[in-house]
C-alpha positions as CSV (number, residue, x, y, z in Angstrom):
1,M,85.5,70.8,186.9
2,D,89.2,71.0,187.1
3,H,89.0,73.3,190.2
4,L,87.1,70.6,192.1
5,T,89.6,67.9,191.4
6,N,92.5,70.2,191.9
7,F,93.7,69.4,188.4
8,Q,96.1,71.7,186.5
9,L,97.9,71.3,183.3
10,P,101.7,71.7,183.4
11,P,103.1,74.9,181.8
12,R,103.6,74.8,178.1
13,Q,107.2,74.6,177.0
14,Q,108.3,77.1,174.4
15,H,110.7,75.3,172.0
16,P,113.1,77.7,170.3
17,L,112.6,77.9,166.5
18,A,115.3,76.2,164.5
19,Y,117.2,78.6,162.2
20,S,116.3,78.1,158.5
21,A,117.9,79.9,155.6
22,P,115.7,82.4,153.8
23,R,114.1,81.0,150.8
24,R,115.1,82.4,147.5
25,K,112.4,83.6,145.2
26,K,112.2,81.8,141.9
27,S,113.7,83.8,139.2
28,S,110.8,84.3,136.8
29,I,109.8,87.1,134.6
30,A,106.5,88.4,136.0
31,Q,104.0,89.7,133.6
32,Q,104.0,93.4,133.7
33,V,100.8,95.3,134.3
34,W,99.5,97.1,131.2
35,N,100.3,100.8,131.6
36,K,97.8,102.8,129.7
37,E,99.6,106.1,130.2
38,K,102.7,104.6,128.6
39,F,100.6,103.4,125.6
40,V,99.1,106.8,125.0
41,N,102.4,108.6,125.4
42,A,104.1,106.1,122.9
43,Q,101.4,106.0,120.2
44,Y,99.9,109.4,120.0
45,R,101.0,113.0,119.5
46,F,99.6,116.1,121.2
47,V,98.5,119.7,120.7
48,M,99.3,121.4,124.0
49,K,98.2,124.5,125.8
50,P,100.4,127.4,124.8
51,T,100.6,129.0,128.2
52,E,102.7,126.2,129.9
53,D,106.4,125.4,129.9
54,Y,107.5,122.0,128.4
55,T,111.3,122.2,128.7
56,V,111.5,119.0,130.7
57,H,110.0,117.0,127.8
58,F,113.0,117.9,125.6
59,A,115.3,116.0,128.0
60,D,113.4,112.8,128.6
61,P,110.8,111.4,126.1
62,D,109.3,109.0,128.8
63,I,107.9,111.9,131.0
64,Y,104.2,111.9,130.6
65,F,102.3,115.1,129.7
66,Q,99.8,116.5,132.2
67,W,96.4,115.5,130.9
68,Q,94.9,118.9,131.8
69,D,97.4,120.6,129.5
70,I,96.5,118.6,126.4
71,L,94.0,120.3,124.1
72,Q,93.9,117.8,121.2
73,V,95.2,114.2,120.6
74,I,96.6,113.5,117.1
75,I,96.4,109.9,115.8
76,P,99.6,109.6,113.6
77,P,100.0,107.3,110.6
78,S,101.3,103.8,111.4
79,A,103.0,101.0,109.5
80,G,101.0,97.9,108.8
81,T,102.2,94.4,109.3
82,S,102.4,93.8,105.6
83,G,104.9,96.7,105.3
84,M,102.7,99.0,103.3
85,L,101.9,102.3,104.9
86,D,98.4,102.4,106.5
87,F,97.0,105.7,107.8
88,A,95.0,105.4,111.0
89,S,92.2,107.2,109.3
90,S,88.8,107.7,110.7
91,E,87.4,105.3,108.0
92,L,89.1,102.4,109.8
93,T,87.9,103.5,113.3
94,S,84.4,103.1,114.7
95,C,82.8,104.0,118.0
96,P,82.6,101.0,120.3
97,I,79.2,102.1,121.6
98,C,77.2,102.9,118.4
99,L,79.6,101.3,115.8
100,T,79.5,104.5,113.8
101,S,82.5,105.0,111.5
102,P,83.8,107.6,111.6
103,P,82.9,108.7,115.1
104,V,80.8,111.9,115.4
105,A,82.8,114.7,117.1
106,P,85.3,112.1,118.4
107,R,86.6,112.2,122.0
108,V,89.4,110.1,123.5
109,T,89.6,109.1,127.1
110,K,92.6,109.0,129.4
111,C,93.0,105.3,128.7
112,G,93.2,105.8,125.0
113,H,89.8,104.7,123.7
114,I,87.8,106.8,121.2
115,F,84.1,107.4,121.2
116,C,81.4,109.6,119.7
117,F,80.9,112.7,121.9
118,P,77.1,112.1,122.2
119,C,77.6,108.4,122.9
120,I,80.1,108.8,125.7
121,L,77.9,111.6,127.3
122,R,74.9,109.2,127.2
123,Y,77.0,106.4,128.7
124,L,78.3,108.6,131.6
125,A,74.8,109.9,132.3
126,Q,73.4,106.3,132.6
127,G,75.9,105.3,135.3
128,K,75.2,105.0,139.0
129,D,77.3,108.2,139.6
130,P,76.7,111.0,137.1
131,K,80.2,112.3,137.6
132,W,82.1,109.3,136.4
133,N,81.7,105.7,135.1
134,R,83.8,102.8,134.0
135,C,85.2,102.7,130.5
136,P,83.2,100.1,128.5
137,I,86.4,98.7,127.0
138,C,89.0,98.5,129.8
139,F,86.8,99.5,132.9
140,D,89.1,102.4,133.8
141,S,87.5,105.4,135.4
142,V,86.2,108.0,132.9
143,T,85.0,111.5,133.6
144,E,83.8,114.2,131.3
145,S,86.8,116.4,132.1
146,H,89.1,113.7,130.8
147,L,87.6,113.7,127.3
148,K,89.9,115.3,124.7
149,C,89.4,116.2,121.0
150,V,90.8,113.8,118.4
151,R,92.2,114.4,114.9
152,W,93.6,111.8,112.5
153,D,96.8,113.0,110.9
154,E,96.9,112.9,107.1
155,P,99.5,115.5,106.2
156,S,100.7,116.5,102.8
157,T,104.3,115.6,102.0
158,S,104.6,117.7,98.8
159,S,105.1,121.1,100.4
160,S,106.4,122.5,103.6
161,Y,104.3,125.6,103.3
162,Q,100.9,124.1,104.0
163,D,98.1,126.1,105.6
164,F,97.7,124.3,108.9
165,E,95.7,127.2,110.4
166,N,92.6,125.8,108.6
167,P,92.5,122.0,109.0
168,V,89.5,121.7,106.6
169,A,91.3,123.4,103.7
170,A,94.5,121.6,104.6
171,S,92.9,118.2,104.5
172,G,91.2,118.9,101.3
173,S,94.4,120.0,99.6
174,A,96.5,117.2,101.0
175,S,97.9,114.8,98.5
176,S,99.2,111.6,99.9
177,S,102.3,110.0,98.4
178,S,102.0,107.2,95.9
179,S,101.2,103.8,97.2
180,T,103.8,102.2,94.9
181,T,106.8,104.3,96.2
182,L,108.2,105.0,99.6
183,K,109.6,108.5,100.1
184,M,112.0,109.2,103.0
185,R,113.5,112.5,104.2
186,L,116.7,113.2,106.0
187,V,115.9,114.0,109.6
188,E,118.3,115.9,111.9
189,R,118.1,115.7,115.7
190,P,120.6,117.6,117.9
191,H,122.1,115.7,120.8
192,I,120.7,118.2,123.3
193,T,117.0,117.7,122.5
194,T,114.4,115.1,121.7
195,M,112.8,117.1,118.9
196,S,113.7,115.9,115.4
197,L,112.6,117.5,112.2
198,P,113.7,117.1,108.5
199,R,116.8,119.1,107.6
200,S,115.9,122.5,106.1
201,H,116.8,126.1,106.3
202,F,114.2,126.4,109.1
203,W,115.7,123.7,111.3
204,P,117.7,124.3,113.4
205,S,117.4,128.0,113.4
206,D,116.1,130.9,115.5
207,L,112.6,130.1,114.2
208,L,112.8,126.6,115.8
209,P,115.0,126.6,118.9
210,P,115.9,123.1,120.2
211,H,114.4,123.7,123.7
212,Q,111.3,125.7,122.8
213,A,108.0,124.1,121.9
214,P,107.1,125.0,118.4
215,F,103.7,126.3,117.1
216,H,101.7,123.9,115.0
217,F,101.8,126.1,111.8
218,L,105.6,126.0,111.5
219,P,107.1,123.9,108.7
220,D,107.1,120.1,109.2
221,V,106.0,120.4,112.8
222,Q,102.6,118.8,112.5
223,T,104.1,115.9,110.6
224,F,107.2,115.0,112.7
225,A,106.9,116.8,116.1
226,K,105.9,114.8,119.2
227,F,104.0,117.8,120.6
228,M,103.2,121.3,119.5
229,L,101.5,124.5,120.8
230,A,98.0,125.4,119.8
231,T,96.6,128.7,118.6
232,P,93.0,130.0,119.1
233,T,92.4,130.0,115.4
234,Y,93.4,126.4,115.1
235,L,91.1,125.3,118.0
236,L,88.1,127.3,116.7
237,S,88.5,125.7,113.2
238,N,88.5,122.2,114.6
239,L,85.5,122.8,116.9
240,S,83.5,124.4,114.1
241,L,84.0,121.2,112.1
242,E,82.7,119.2,115.0
243,L,79.6,121.4,115.2
244,E,78.9,120.6,111.5
245,Q,79.1,116.9,112.2
246,L,76.7,117.2,115.2
247,E,74.2,119.2,113.1
248,Q,74.2,116.5,110.5
249,E,73.7,113.8,113.2
250,K,70.7,115.8,114.5
251,R,69.1,115.8,111.1
252,L,69.6,112.1,110.8
253,L,68.1,111.2,114.2
254,S,65.1,113.5,113.8
255,G,64.3,112.4,110.2
256,L,65.1,108.7,109.8
257,Y,65.5,107.0,113.2
258,Q,63.1,109.2,115.3
259,D,65.4,108.7,118.4
260,D,64.4,111.4,120.8
261,I,66.9,110.3,123.5
262,G,69.8,110.3,121.2
263,F,68.7,113.6,119.8
264,N,68.8,115.1,123.3
265,Y,72.4,114.0,123.8
266,V,73.5,115.4,120.5
267,V,72.1,118.7,121.6
268,A,74.0,118.4,124.9
269,A,77.2,117.7,122.9
270,E,76.6,120.8,120.8
271,E,76.3,122.9,123.9
272,K,79.5,121.6,125.4
273,V,81.4,122.2,122.1
274,R,80.2,125.8,122.1
275,Q,81.5,126.2,125.6
276,Q,84.9,124.9,124.5
277,M,84.8,127.4,121.6
278,G,84.3,130.2,124.2
279,K,87.3,129.0,126.2
280,A,89.4,128.9,123.0
281,A,88.4,132.4,122.1
282,A,89.3,133.6,125.5
283,L,92.8,132.0,125.4
284,E,94.4,135.2,123.9
285,D,92.9,137.3,126.6
286,A,94.2,135.0,129.3
287,S,97.8,135.3,128.0
288,P,98.6,138.8,126.6
289,G,101.9,137.7,125.1
290,L,100.4,134.8,123.1
291,A,99.2,136.9,120.2
292,R,102.6,138.7,120.0
293,A,104.5,135.4,120.0
294,I,102.3,134.0,117.2
295,E,102.8,137.1,115.1
296,N,106.6,137.1,115.6
297,A,106.8,133.5,114.6
298,R,104.8,134.1,111.4
299,K,106.8,137.1,110.4
300,L,110.1,135.3,111.1
301,M,109.0,132.3,109.0
302,E,108.1,134.6,106.1
303,D,111.4,136.4,106.3
304,M,113.4,133.2,106.4
305,G,111.5,131.8,103.4
306,K,112.2,134.9,101.4
307,Q,115.9,134.9,102.3
308,H,116.1,131.3,101.2
309,E,114.4,132.0,97.9
310,N,116.8,134.9,97.3
311,R,119.8,132.6,98.0
312,E,118.5,129.9,95.7
313,K,118.0,132.5,92.9
314,A,121.6,133.8,93.5
315,K,123.0,130.3,93.3
316,A,121.1,129.6,90.1
317,A,122.3,132.9,88.5
318,A,125.9,132.1,89.5
319,A,125.7,128.7,88.0
320,A,124.2,130.1,84.8
321,Q,127.0,132.7,84.7
322,R,129.6,130.0,85.0
323,R,128.1,128.0,82.2
324,D,128.1,131.1,80.0
325,D,131.8,131.8,80.8
326,D,132.7,128.2,80.0
327,S,130.9,128.4,76.7
328,A,132.6,131.7,75.8
329,A,136.0,130.3,76.7
330,V,135.4,127.3,74.4
331,L,134.4,129.6,71.5
332,E,137.7,131.6,71.9
333,T,139.8,128.5,71.6
334,P,142.2,128.4,68.6
335,N,141.3,126.3,65.6
336,E,144.1,123.8,66.3
337,M,142.8,123.2,69.8
338,L,139.3,122.6,68.4
339,A,140.8,120.1,65.9
340,I,142.6,118.3,68.7
341,Q,139.5,118.2,70.9
342,S,137.3,117.0,68.0
343,S,139.9,114.2,67.2
344,R,139.6,113.1,70.8
345,G,135.8,112.9,70.6
346,L,135.1,116.0,72.6
347,N,132.3,118.4,71.7
348,A,133.6,121.9,71.6
349,S,130.1,123.3,72.3
350,S,129.6,121.2,75.4
351,S,129.5,123.0,78.7
352,A,130.7,119.9,80.7
353,P,134.2,120.3,82.1
354,T,137.0,117.8,81.2
355,P,136.7,114.7,83.4
356,T,139.5,114.3,85.9
357,P,141.3,111.0,86.3
358,R,139.8,108.7,89.0
359,G,141.7,108.2,92.2
360,P,142.5,104.9,93.9
361,K,139.6,102.6,94.5
362,P,138.3,102.6,98.1
363,R,139.2,99.6,100.3
364,K,136.5,97.0,100.9
365,N,134.4,96.8,104.0
366,V,134.8,100.6,104.5
367,N,132.4,101.7,107.3
368,P,133.0,105.4,107.8
369,A,131.7,106.8,111.1
370,P,130.3,110.3,111.5
371,P,132.8,113.0,112.5
372,P,133.5,113.2,116.2
373,S,132.6,116.8,116.2
374,A,129.1,116.2,114.9
375,S,126.5,117.6,117.3
376,S,123.5,116.0,115.7
377,Y,122.1,112.6,114.6
378,F,121.0,112.1,111.0
379,F,118.7,109.4,109.8
380,Y,116.1,108.8,107.1
381,Q,112.4,108.6,108.1
382,A,109.2,108.2,106.1
383,A,108.1,111.5,104.6
384,N,104.6,111.2,105.9
385,G,105.8,111.0,109.5
386,A,105.2,107.3,110.0
387,P,107.7,105.5,112.2
388,L,109.6,103.9,109.3
389,F,113.4,104.4,109.4
390,L,116.1,103.4,106.9
391,H,118.2,100.5,108.0
392,P,121.6,101.5,109.5
393,L,123.5,99.4,106.8
394,D,121.8,101.4,104.0
395,S,122.6,104.6,105.8
396,R,126.3,103.6,106.0
397,I,126.2,102.9,102.3
398,L,124.9,106.3,101.5
399,L,127.4,108.0,103.9
400,S,130.3,106.1,102.3
401,H,129.3,107.4,98.9
402,F,128.6,111.0,99.8
403,K,131.4,111.2,102.4
404,S,129.6,113.5,104.9
405,W,126.1,114.0,106.3
406,S,125.9,117.5,104.9
407,D,126.1,116.1,101.3
408,L,123.4,113.5,101.7
409,P,120.3,114.0,99.6
410,D,117.3,115.5,101.5
411,E,114.9,113.0,100.0
412,I,115.2,109.4,98.7
413,E,112.5,107.3,97.1
414,F,112.2,103.5,96.6
415,P,109.5,101.1,95.1
416,T,107.6,99.5,98.0
417,T,107.6,96.2,96.2
418,T,111.4,95.8,96.4
419,V,112.0,96.7,100.1
420,S,111.7,94.6,103.3
421,Y,110.5,95.6,106.7
422,I,111.6,94.6,110.2
423,A,109.3,95.6,113.1
424,S,110.6,96.4,116.6
425,T,109.6,98.2,119.8
426,I,111.6,100.8,121.6
427,N,113.3,99.6,124.8
428,D,116.6,100.0,126.5
429,E,118.3,97.5,124.3
430,V,117.1,99.2,121.1
431,R,118.1,102.6,122.4
432,K,121.6,101.4,123.2
433,R,122.0,99.9,119.7
434,Y,120.4,102.7,117.8
435,K,121.2,105.9,119.6
436,Y,119.6,108.1,117.0
437,L,116.2,106.7,118.1
438,S,116.6,107.6,121.8
439,H,114.2,110.5,121.3
440,L,111.3,108.1,120.8
441,P,109.3,107.1,124.0
442,E,109.4,103.7,125.4
443,A,107.0,101.1,123.9
444,A,106.8,103.0,120.6
445,D,106.5,100.8,117.5
446,V,109.2,101.3,114.8
447,V,109.9,99.6,111.5
448,F,113.3,99.4,109.8
449,V,113.3,99.5,106.0
450,E,115.9,97.4,104.1
451,T,116.4,98.6,100.6
452,G,119.1,96.1,99.6
453,W,120.3,96.7,96.0
454,E,117.9,99.5,95.3
455,L,120.6,101.9,96.3
456,E,122.4,101.2,93.1
457,G,120.4,103.9,91.4
458,I,121.8,106.4,93.9
459,V,125.3,105.3,94.7
460,G,126.0,103.2,91.7
461,A,127.5,99.7,91.4
462,E,130.9,100.9,92.6
463,G,129.5,102.3,95.8
464,L,127.9,98.9,96.7
465,K,131.0,96.8,96.1
466,P,132.5,97.4,99.6
467,F,129.2,96.2,101.2
468,E,128.5,93.2,99.1
469,G,129.3,90.7,101.9
470,A,127.1,92.5,104.4
471,L,124.2,92.8,102.0
472,K,124.4,89.1,101.1
473,L,124.6,88.1,104.8
474,R,121.5,90.3,105.6
475,H,119.6,88.9,102.6
476,G,120.4,85.3,103.7
477,K,119.3,86.0,107.3
478,R,116.0,87.5,106.0
479,K,115.4,84.4,103.8
480,E,116.1,82.0,106.6
481,K,113.7,83.9,108.9
482,E,111.0,83.8,106.2
483,R,111.5,80.0,105.8
484,K,111.2,79.4,109.5
485,E,108.1,81.5,109.7
486,E,106.6,79.6,106.7
487,K,107.3,76.2,108.4
488,A,105.8,77.4,111.6
489,K,102.7,78.6,109.8
490,V,102.4,75.2,108.0
491,R,102.7,73.3,111.2
492,A,100.1,75.5,112.9
493,E,97.7,74.9,110.1
494,E,98.2,71.1,110.2
495,R,97.5,71.1,114.0
496,E,94.4,73.2,113.5
497,R,93.2,70.9,110.7
498,D,93.8,67.7,112.8
499,S,92.0,69.3,115.7
500,Q,89.0,70.1,113.5
501,L,88.9,66.6,112.1
502,R,89.0,65.1,115.6
503,E,86.1,67.2,116.7
504,L,84.2,66.4,113.6
505,S,84.7,62.6,114.0
506,T,83.7,62.8,117.7
507,W,80.6,64.7,116.8
508,I,79.5,62.3,114.0
509,G,80.4,58.9,115.4
510,G,80.6,59.6,119.1
511,G,84.0,58.0,119.1
512,Y,85.5,59.8,122.1
513,G,89.2,59.2,122.4
514,R,89.5,57.6,119.0
515,S,92.4,58.4,116.7
516,T,91.3,60.6,113.9
517,S,94.3,61.1,111.7
518,P,93.7,62.0,108.1
519,Q,94.6,58.4,107.0
520,R,92.2,56.9,109.5
521,M,89.4,59.2,108.3
522,E,90.0,58.1,104.7
523,R,89.9,54.4,105.7
524,E,86.7,54.9,107.6
525,E,85.1,57.0,104.8
526,S,86.0,54.5,102.0
527,P,83.5,51.7,101.5
528,S,84.6,48.3,102.9
529,P,83.7,44.9,101.4
530,P,81.1,42.9,103.2
531,P,82.5,40.3,105.7
532,P,82.6,36.6,104.5
533,P,79.9,34.2,105.7
534,L,80.6,32.2,108.8
535,P,81.6,28.6,108.2
536,S,79.2,25.8,109.3
537,S,79.2,22.1,109.7
538,R,76.7,21.7,106.9
539,S,77.2,23.2,103.5
540,S,73.5,23.6,102.9
541,Q,73.2,26.2,105.7
542,N,75.6,28.5,103.8
543,Q,73.3,28.6,100.8
544,A,70.0,28.9,102.8
545,P,68.7,32.3,103.9
546,T,69.3,33.3,107.4
547,P,66.5,31.9,109.6
548,P,64.7,34.0,112.2
549,Q,66.4,34.2,115.5
550,P,65.0,31.5,117.9
551,T,63.8,32.5,121.3
552,G,64.1,30.8,124.7
553,V,61.4,29.6,127.0
554,W,60.3,33.1,128.2
555,G,60.4,34.7,124.8
556,N,64.0,36.0,125.0
557,R,67.0,34.9,123.1
558,S,68.6,31.7,124.6
559,F,72.1,31.6,125.8
560,A,72.8,28.9,123.2
561,N,71.8,31.2,120.3
562,A,73.9,34.0,121.6
563,I,77.0,32.4,120.4
564,R,75.7,32.2,116.8
565,A,74.7,35.9,116.7
566,P,76.7,37.9,114.1
567,A,79.2,40.4,115.5
568,T,78.2,44.0,115.5
569,S,81.5,45.5,116.5
570,S,82.6,48.5,114.5
571,G,86.2,48.1,115.3
572,S,89.2,48.1,112.9
573,Q,89.9,45.4,110.3
574,P,92.3,43.3,112.6
575,Q,89.7,43.4,115.4
576,R,86.9,42.1,113.0
577,Q,89.2,39.3,111.8
578,R,89.9,38.2,115.4
579,N,86.1,38.2,116.0
580,N,85.5,36.1,113.0
581,N,88.1,33.5,114.1
582,R,86.5,33.3,117.5
583,E,83.1,32.7,115.9
584,E,84.5,29.9,113.7
585,E,86.0,28.2,116.8
586,A,82.7,28.6,118.7
587,D,80.8,27.1,115.9
588,E,83.0,24.0,115.8
589,E,82.7,23.6,119.6
590,W,78.9,24.0,119.3
591,G,78.7,21.1,116.7
592,H,80.8,18.8,118.9
593,A,78.8,19.6,122.0
594,I,75.5,18.8,120.2
595,D,76.7,15.5,118.9
596,E,77.9,14.4,122.4
597,A,74.7,15.4,124.0
598,W,72.7,13.4,121.5
599,R,74.8,10.3,122.2
600,E,74.4,10.6,126.0
601,L,70.6,11.0,125.6
602,E,70.4,7.9,123.4
603,M,72.4,5.9,126.0
604,S,70.1,6.9,128.8
605,S,67.0,6.0,126.9
606,L,68.4,2.5,126.1
607,Q,69.1,1.9,129.7
608,K,65.6,2.9,130.7
609,E,64.1,0.5,128.1
610,K,66.1,-2.5,129.4
611,G,64.7,-1.9,132.9
612,G,67.8,-0.9,134.4
613,A,66.1,1.8,136.2
614,G,66.5,0.1,139.6
615,R,70.2,-0.5,139.2
616,G,72.4,2.3,140.2
617,K,69.5,4.3,141.6
618,K,70.6,7.1,143.9
619,K,68.8,9.1,146.5
620,G,66.5,11.6,145.1
621,G,65.1,9.3,142.5
622,G,67.5,10.4,139.8
623,G,68.6,6.9,138.8
624,G,71.0,6.9,135.9
625,K,69.4,10.0,134.4
626,K,71.4,13.2,134.7
627,L,70.8,16.7,133.6
628,V,73.3,18.1,131.1
629,I,73.6,21.8,130.8
630,L,75.8,23.1,128.0
631,S,77.5,26.4,128.2
632,S,79.7,27.9,125.6
633,S,81.0,31.5,125.7
634,G,83.6,31.5,123.0
635,S,86.4,30.0,125.2
636,G,85.0,26.5,125.3
637,R,82.0,24.6,126.7
638,G,81.2,23.8,130.3
639,R,79.1,20.9,131.7
640,Y,77.4,21.1,135.1
């Protein structure tokens, strides 16, 4: 109705906004989102399609591989938390769907989870969309094209010439290293590449160029290389092994469990494995130069192996010839020289040369660095390919004794009971501190092995003297860390035990919010003596048995008897003592109140007998009679 009254609001005024400084965001470390591709790239190794170029991966280890180029995922051995080497074998892995261990014809998804091939096919078929479904573990999208073959790596460390073309025969002939010793090999990594292999006459050479992806059958490749090229023979051998597993699963389902639905999915998995075998067989036809490259690599490896054997035989023959010449020279020595040598305690028939006088002792705290012209990093790694690396201090001790990296032994071995382990994760800080580990991808788990004084058998006591201070300091830090961890463990166990006792006490007695320390629980569980009897004005009442509780006019307990009721409080000992004191005081007040009431009642009866009812009579006909109500609640009596 504003238009009828000619009413109109005044125009709204726009007030300018006052300037306010921008708020600074709180500096807090946000929780990073879990990157599944980073996890797969850091923890697994890969068998790649041989028709692609992978030069870029030799420059940066953090570049992810194209999933369509991966033909097989290798689960490498890992280091356990206790320090002992634990293989990620199939016996320790089960399918999350059927809980079968090991999985039948295992397949890994893009998010890194491993399933049986029939189980994951059945799971995908039961989804709303037959083309894809959510991963039952992490709810990431899973399609059939993302499934890749899986193999657990259990290589042999005794020989470099293992037949990796046939994985069945290779796994049967593999002999794992002893569980009581830790064998490590000297690994060389050129600065210009991320590929690192144990030092040998094969690496680096024309057989293994630094920027060319190696085939899987070359020496030490399957054990140490991050990725390798597949061959059709290798793929067909692995797929044939999967067909045998599926055939055994079919017999089990048809004979024992009578599972027709599961049987059908096993048949479907067999059909898909045969299709993959057809693609692997056609791989040579797709790339005509693949067969020629494989043949050239095999021939070059055999030639280099023969040349190395010939050189070793020539060195052995030359050493034997020198020993023979020394023995002949000793036999031609005059008799007087033999007499002098025998008087000095030397054996004339010995082939050992005369020891030369020792030079000056090396200075303490000597920490020699590698020569500036070195073009490779050298470090010791576990011989089975696990991410266990020798501690830098132990490497410096070895280098100080042997003077150069070329003279270091190719293999060293320690008892596992005398070494310590320090776990770490690859990040920018670790890469800056340990540059020789910059070839490992980010988020990869590594373990440093501290040998301590076990190097005395290799370098001797004299070689350890310059590093005694550093070794004692490292040993003290490790002991201090162990003590702190042990204290933290004890405190955590105590908190857990107190929490369990508190929950148990609350459940048993319903004492919500009560203190349940171990001492309190012991006091409550120990039998307590019965409370003393309440004092009374008459001694005979203490000896008599407790009479039945009197009732009031309407059959309930009277308020006068409530004060004489025994306490039922289940409090602590001081609380019970205070209750007893109150009861004693109330009993005394009760006795005084009863005596006074009887006296007043007698006085009123005497006045009535004397006929003094008319005197002092008040309205209401009360006369001198008055009603006395006694009330006692522990704090005293009241009269109304």
